[in-house]
C-alpha positions as CSV (number, residue, x, y, z in Angstrom):
1,M,105.0,160.6,87.9
2,N,106.9,158.0,85.9
3,S,106.2,156.8,82.3
4,L,103.7,154.2,83.6
5,G,101.7,157.0,85.3
6,I,102.7,155.8,88.8
7,N,103.8,158.3,91.4
8,K,107.1,156.7,92.2
9,S,110.6,156.7,90.8
10,K,111.2,154.0,88.2
11,K,113.7,152.2,90.4
12,E,111.1,151.9,93.2
13,T,108.3,150.8,90.8
14,K,107.8,147.1,90.7
15,V,106.2,145.6,87.6
16,V,105.2,142.1,86.6
17,V,105.4,141.4,82.9
18,A,103.3,138.5,81.5
19,M,105.7,136.7,79.2
20,S,104.4,134.2,76.7
21,G,107.7,133.5,75.1
22,G,106.8,135.5,72.0
23,V,108.4,138.7,70.6
24,D,105.8,141.1,71.9
25,S,105.9,140.3,75.6
26,S,109.7,139.9,75.4
27,V,110.1,143.4,74.0
28,V,107.9,144.8,76.7
29,A,110.0,143.2,79.4
30,A,113.2,144.4,77.9
31,L,111.8,148.0,77.5
32,M,110.7,148.0,81.2
33,K,114.1,146.9,82.3
34,E,115.9,149.4,80.0
35,E,113.8,152.2,81.5
36,G,114.9,151.3,85.0
37,Y,111.9,149.6,86.5
38,D,112.1,146.7,89.0
39,V,110.9,143.9,86.6
40,T,109.8,140.3,87.2
41,G,108.8,138.2,84.2
42,I,106.1,135.6,84.7
43,T,105.2,132.8,82.3
44,L,102.1,130.7,82.7
45,K,102.2,127.0,81.9
46,L,98.6,126.4,80.8
47,Y,98.5,122.9,79.4
48,D,100.6,119.8,78.9
49,D,101.6,120.1,75.2
50,S,102.9,116.5,75.2
51,K,99.4,115.3,75.5
52,L,98.2,117.1,72.3
53,P,99.2,116.7,68.7
54,K,102.1,118.9,67.6
55,S,101.3,122.3,66.2
56,G,103.3,124.8,64.2
57,R,103.2,127.6,66.7
58,Q,101.6,127.8,70.1
59,C,102.1,129.8,73.3
60,C,102.4,129.0,76.9
61,A,103.9,125.6,76.0
62,G,107.3,124.0,76.7
63,Q,109.4,125.8,74.0
64,D,107.8,129.1,74.7
65,I,108.6,128.9,78.4
66,M,112.2,128.2,77.6
67,D,112.3,131.2,75.2
68,A,110.8,133.4,78.0
69,K,113.4,132.2,80.4
70,R,116.3,132.9,78.0
71,V,115.0,136.5,77.4
72,C,114.8,137.0,81.2
73,E,118.4,135.8,81.5
74,K,119.5,138.0,78.7
75,I,118.0,141.2,80.2
76,S,118.9,140.1,83.8
77,I,115.4,140.0,85.4
78,N,113.8,137.4,87.6
79,H,111.6,134.8,85.9
80,E,108.8,132.8,87.5
81,I,106.6,130.0,86.0
82,L,103.0,129.6,87.3
83,Y,101.5,126.2,86.8
84,Y,97.9,126.8,85.9
85,Q,97.1,123.6,83.9
86,K,94.1,122.6,86.1
87,K,92.6,126.1,86.0
88,F,93.1,126.4,82.2
89,K,91.6,122.9,81.6
90,S,88.5,123.6,83.7
91,E,87.9,127.2,82.7
92,V,89.1,127.4,79.1
93,I,89.4,124.0,77.4
94,D,86.3,122.5,79.0
95,S,84.3,125.7,78.4
96,F,85.5,125.7,74.7
97,I,84.3,122.1,74.3
98,D,81.0,122.8,76.1
99,S,80.4,125.8,73.8
100,Y,81.0,123.8,70.6
101,A,78.8,121.0,71.9
102,M,76.0,123.6,72.3
103,G,76.4,124.6,68.6
104,E,78.2,127.8,69.4
105,T,81.5,129.2,68.1
106,P,83.6,130.0,71.2
107,I,86.6,132.3,71.6
108,P,88.9,130.7,74.2
109,C,91.4,133.6,74.0
110,V,88.9,135.9,75.6
111,Q,88.1,133.3,78.3
112,C,91.8,132.9,78.9
113,N,92.3,136.6,79.4
114,Q,89.1,136.7,81.6
115,T,90.3,133.9,83.9
116,V,93.9,132.8,84.3
117,K,95.5,135.9,82.9
118,F,93.6,138.9,84.1
119,R,92.1,137.3,87.2
120,D,94.6,134.8,88.6
121,L,97.8,136.4,87.3
122,F,96.4,139.8,88.4
123,K,95.8,138.5,91.9
124,Y,99.3,137.0,92.0
125,A,100.9,140.2,90.8
126,R,99.1,142.0,93.6
127,E,100.4,139.4,96.1
128,L,103.9,140.3,94.9
129,K,103.1,143.9,95.7
130,A,103.7,144.9,92.1
131,D,102.6,148.4,91.1
132,A,101.4,147.3,87.7
133,L,100.9,144.2,85.5
134,V,102.3,144.8,82.0
135,T,101.5,142.8,78.9
136,G,102.4,142.8,75.2
137,H,98.8,143.2,74.0
138,Y,98.2,145.7,71.2
139,V,95.7,147.9,72.9
140,S,95.9,151.5,74.0
141,R,95.3,152.6,77.6
142,I,94.7,156.3,78.5
143,Q,94.3,157.5,82.1
144,K,91.6,160.1,82.7
145,N,90.0,161.4,85.9
146,G,91.5,158.6,88.0
147,N,90.3,155.7,85.8
148,A,91.9,154.1,82.8
149,N,90.2,153.9,79.4
150,M,90.9,151.3,76.8
151,Y,91.2,152.1,73.1
152,R,91.9,150.3,69.9
153,A,95.7,150.1,69.2
154,K,97.4,152.3,66.7
155,D,98.1,149.3,64.5
156,F,94.5,148.2,63.6
157,K,95.8,145.0,62.0
158,R,97.2,143.9,65.4
159,D,94.6,145.5,67.6
160,Q,93.5,143.1,70.4
161,S,90.9,145.1,72.2
162,Y,88.2,142.7,71.0
163,F,89.8,140.0,73.1
164,L,90.0,142.2,76.2
165,F,86.4,143.4,76.4
166,S,85.8,141.5,79.6
167,T,88.6,143.4,81.4
168,T,87.2,145.0,84.5
169,Q,87.8,148.6,85.5
170,E,89.8,147.5,88.5
171,Q,92.0,145.4,86.2
172,L,92.4,148.1,83.6
173,N,93.5,150.6,86.2
174,Y,96.3,148.2,87.2
175,L,97.3,147.0,83.7
176,R,99.7,148.7,81.2
177,F,100.1,148.0,77.5
178,P,103.3,149.6,76.1
179,L,102.8,148.4,72.6
180,G,99.5,150.1,72.0
181,A,101.1,153.1,70.3
182,I,103.4,151.3,67.9
183,D,103.2,149.0,64.8
184,K,104.2,145.4,64.9
185,S,107.1,146.2,62.5
186,E,108.5,148.6,65.2
187,T,108.2,145.9,67.8
188,R,110.3,143.5,65.6
189,A,112.8,146.3,65.0
190,L,113.1,146.8,68.8
191,A,113.6,143.1,69.4
192,K,116.5,143.1,66.9
193,K,118.0,146.3,68.4
194,L,117.8,144.7,71.9
195,N,119.4,141.5,70.5
196,L,116.6,139.3,71.8
197,N,116.7,135.6,70.9
198,V,113.0,135.8,69.9
199,A,113.4,138.7,67.4
200,E,112.7,136.5,64.4
201,K,110.2,134.1,66.1
202,P,107.0,133.8,64.1
203,D,103.7,134.8,65.7
204,S,101.4,132.1,67.0
205,Q,98.5,131.6,64.5
206,D,96.3,129.1,66.2
207,I,94.4,128.7,69.5
208,C,97.2,127.5,71.8
209,F,95.7,124.1,72.6
210,V,94.3,123.5,69.1
211,P,97.0,122.1,66.9
212,N,97.0,123.6,63.4
213,G,93.4,124.9,63.8
214,D,92.0,121.4,64.0
215,Y,89.6,121.9,66.9
216,S,87.6,118.7,66.1
217,S,90.7,116.6,67.0
218,V,90.8,118.2,70.4
219,I,87.1,117.8,71.1
220,K,87.4,114.1,69.9
221,K,90.2,113.5,72.4
222,F,88.4,115.0,75.4
223,R,84.7,114.3,74.4
224,P,84.4,111.7,71.7
225,E,80.6,111.3,72.3
226,S,80.2,114.8,70.7
227,F,80.6,113.2,67.3
228,K,77.0,112.0,67.0
229,K,75.3,111.7,63.6
230,G,72.2,113.9,62.9
231,K,70.2,115.5,60.2
232,I,71.0,118.4,57.9
233,I,67.7,120.2,57.3
234,D,66.6,123.3,55.4
235,L,64.5,126.2,56.9
236,S,61.3,124.4,56.3
237,G,62.5,121.4,58.2
238,A,63.0,119.1,55.3
239,T,65.9,116.7,55.6
240,L,68.6,117.3,53.0
241,G,71.4,115.1,54.3
242,E,73.3,113.8,57.3
243,H,76.1,115.2,59.4
244,E,78.8,113.5,61.5
245,G,78.5,115.7,64.5
246,I,77.4,119.3,65.0
247,I,80.9,120.3,66.3
248,N,82.1,120.0,62.7
249,Y,80.0,123.1,61.7
250,T,79.9,126.8,62.4
251,I,77.5,129.5,61.5
252,G,78.3,130.9,58.0
253,Q,80.2,127.8,56.9
254,R,79.9,126.8,53.2
255,K,82.5,124.1,52.7
256,G,81.9,120.6,53.9
257,I,78.1,120.7,53.8
258,K,78.2,118.3,50.7
259,I,74.6,119.0,49.5
260,S,73.9,120.1,45.9
261,N,71.6,123.1,45.4
262,K,70.8,125.7,42.8
263,K,72.2,128.4,45.2
264,P,75.2,127.8,47.5
265,L,74.1,126.6,50.9
266,Y,75.5,127.9,54.2
267,V,75.1,126.8,57.8
268,V,72.5,129.3,59.2
269,N,71.8,127.7,62.5
270,I,72.8,124.8,64.7
271,N,70.3,123.2,67.0
272,A,72.2,121.3,69.7
273,K,69.0,120.1,71.4
274,N,67.8,118.3,68.3
275,N,71.3,117.6,67.0
276,T,70.5,119.2,63.6
277,V,72.4,121.5,61.3
278,I,70.1,124.0,59.5
279,V,71.2,125.3,56.1
280,G,70.0,128.2,53.9
281,T,71.1,130.7,51.3
282,K,73.5,133.6,52.0
283,E,70.5,135.9,52.4
284,N,69.4,133.9,55.3
285,L,72.7,134.7,57.1
286,E,71.9,138.4,57.5
287,I,71.5,139.2,61.1
288,K,69.7,142.4,62.3
289,K,69.5,141.8,66.1
290,I,71.6,139.9,68.6
291,Q,71.0,139.3,72.3
292,L,73.9,139.3,74.7
293,R,74.6,137.7,78.1
294,E,77.4,138.2,80.7
295,L,77.9,141.9,80.0
296,N,81.0,143.8,81.1
297,I,80.3,147.5,80.9
298,L,83.2,150.0,80.9
299,G,81.4,153.0,79.4
300,S,79.0,155.5,81.0
301,K,75.2,155.4,80.5
302,K,75.4,158.6,78.5
303,E,77.8,157.0,76.0
304,F,75.2,154.3,75.2
305,E,72.4,156.8,74.6
306,K,73.7,157.4,71.0
307,T,74.5,155.1,68.1
308,I,77.8,153.4,68.8
309,N,80.0,150.9,66.9
310,I,80.3,147.2,67.6
311,K,82.5,144.3,66.5
312,V,81.0,140.8,66.4
313,R,84.2,139.0,65.3
314,S,87.8,139.6,66.0
315,T,88.7,140.3,62.3
316,G,85.4,142.0,61.5
317,K,84.8,145.7,60.8
318,L,83.1,148.2,63.0
319,L,79.3,148.2,62.6
320,K,76.9,150.9,63.6
321,A,74.4,149.7,66.3
322,K,72.0,150.7,69.1
323,I,72.1,149.0,72.5
324,N,69.1,148.4,74.7
325,F,69.9,147.1,78.2
326,N,67.6,144.9,80.3
327,G,69.4,144.1,83.6
328,K,72.3,141.7,82.9
329,V,71.4,141.2,79.2
330,A,71.2,143.5,76.2
331,E,69.7,143.5,72.8
332,V,71.8,145.0,70.0
333,E,70.1,146.4,66.9
334,I,72.7,146.2,64.0
335,L,72.2,149.2,61.6
336,D,74.7,148.0,59.0
337,K,74.5,144.8,57.0
338,E,76.3,141.8,58.6
339,T,76.1,138.1,58.0
340,G,77.1,134.9,59.7
341,I,77.1,136.0,63.3
342,S,77.3,133.1,65.7
343,P,76.3,132.5,69.3
344,G,79.3,132.0,71.5
345,Q,81.2,134.9,69.9
346,A,81.7,138.2,71.6
347,C,80.1,141.6,70.7
348,V,82.3,144.5,71.7
349,F,81.1,148.1,72.1
350,Y,83.1,151.1,70.8
351,S,82.6,154.8,70.9
352,K,84.5,157.3,68.7
353,D,86.0,160.3,70.4
354,E,88.9,162.7,69.9
355,V,91.4,160.0,71.0
356,G,90.2,157.1,68.9
357,D,87.9,154.1,69.3
358,K,87.2,153.7,73.0
359,V,86.1,150.3,74.3
360,L,82.9,150.5,76.2
361,G,82.8,146.8,77.2
362,G,80.8,144.0,75.6
363,G,79.1,140.7,76.1
364,W,78.7,137.2,74.8
365,I,76.3,136.5,71.9
366,N,73.5,134.3,73.1
367,T,70.9,134.7,70.4
368,T,70.8,136.0,66.8
369,I,67.7,137.2,65.1
370,N,67.3,137.2,61.3
371,N,64.6,139.5,59.8
372,N,64.4,137.2,56.8
373,L,63.2,134.3,58.8
374,S,60.0,133.7,60.8
375,T,61.9,132.2,63.7
376,K,64.8,133.3,65.8
377,L,68.1,131.6,65.1
378,T,69.2,130.4,68.5
379,T,70.9,127.4,70.0
């Protein structure tokens, strides 16, 4: 059994490394090569960056592809580029725009992992007869009783398990995440030690196709009709002002409402059907229940019989919760205080055991329910 848990010699073990052109995936590729595995680096071209405004740092764009290619040349491995622009446009960018137009707050990075990365690249790696698909994600994977389990990474600040909740068991069994047990600082040190050209390259900060975080400019380019004026109303239905398009607002937003009030006002709901933005006080943002759709379950039924932990945003803390399943949907009762939860985000399930925080799966937030209001907050 080799270090990847595969019953072959390293030399006979073929691995595909998903290479974005950043430091994390470059280090993973170099480590796999250094250990003696048969390595192929694959970079996905996901969109035509010349058609979008320039951004500070992206991934899967022109410069990043060249960086990945140089790393592969440096460590003497084969490099391939897969052109997935059409897939990415239809399944990630269009979905992102649709979600905003519905008054949701989408997470395209999860959809990217769910589609072009862990579905299409997974399929291609299998076609190459690779024994494993290896990535630079910060998440831990532990094999037990023939199946792999996913855990939060050692470096909680870099942990990416939230973005991987939709990974299926079949995919998880095939995937490997070598960086799950180290800190980001150690990754940087390894890049320098291996003399990689990306050792000092800054991390991407924005959604790859959203220049400098300005998502409205992307939506305006692809769907200008989304910028339709409408009413800003309070919880009683009284008109307080006018907005320039619901895509300019997200649940929990305070800045940009431009309405004076004794107490600060926040966006507490967005009604796409009526093209209205509903505002209230911070107390009105507290959510006690959420309803989920499109579930992906990795845990056992027994693990959900007790109180578990959830995350409702990538940078959020773990919250205690109880889960009630009803077929392909679920209702989550949040036992801790949490505010500003938005439809379109993910809710990820975790269970604490002797190893760490195990990922039990998750789902997409469809509806939020606020106990302080007489109506459900839903789009």
